[in-house]
N, C-alpha and C positions, 0 to 999 in steps of 0.2 A: 504494500500500500504506500502511496506517496505521502510525504509529510504534509500535514494540514496546518495551516495557520490562518486565524480569522481574517487577517487583513490581506492575505494573498491567495485566498481560495479562487478568486477570479483571475489569478495570474495564469500566464501561458507557459507551457512546457514544450520544448522542441521534440519532434518525433523520435530522434535517437534516444532521448531519455525515457519516453513512453515505452519504447522497445525494451530497454533495460528493465524498467519497472515491472513489466508483465512477462518478461522472459521470452520475447519473440524477436526474430530477425525482422528486417524491413519487409522482406517478401512475406514472412509469416503474418505480420501486422496487416498487410494488404489483403491477404486471404481471409483473415479474421474480419476485417471491415466488410468484405463482400458477403461473407457467410452469416454474420451477426448484424442485423439492421439496428440493433439497440446500441451498438458501439458508437461513441461520440464522433461527430464529424470534425475533421480538422479545419483550422483557419489558415488560409494561405495569404501571404502578403505579396502577391504578384499573380500574373495571369498565365505564366508558363508552367509546364509540367515540373520543371526543375525548381520552382519556387519552394522555399522552406515551408514545411507544414508544422503547425503548432496546435496544441490541444489545451483546453481549459482544465486546470487541475481539478476543480470541483466536479466537472462532468466525468472525468476518468475515475475519481474516487467514488462517485455515485454508481457508476457502471460496475466497479469492482464490488461494492457493497451489495448490489442487486444479485450479482453472480454468487456471492457467498451466501446470501439469504436463500437463493433458489437451491443451493446445494444442501442446506440444512433442512 
């Protein structure tokens, strides 16, 4: 789980850090995004495919919590 802090929950985390946090490679993350429609959508600061992708920390944490709750 990513570290949570009340003032930075809406902060962005770069895609490589998301991959590390959930134990996926970049291609594994792409497969997960296609397979699981509940996975948060990235925010891109550019129009090209190579533009860096970022995710909202609070959305990633909420997704992880939902997966843990579904498991239990």
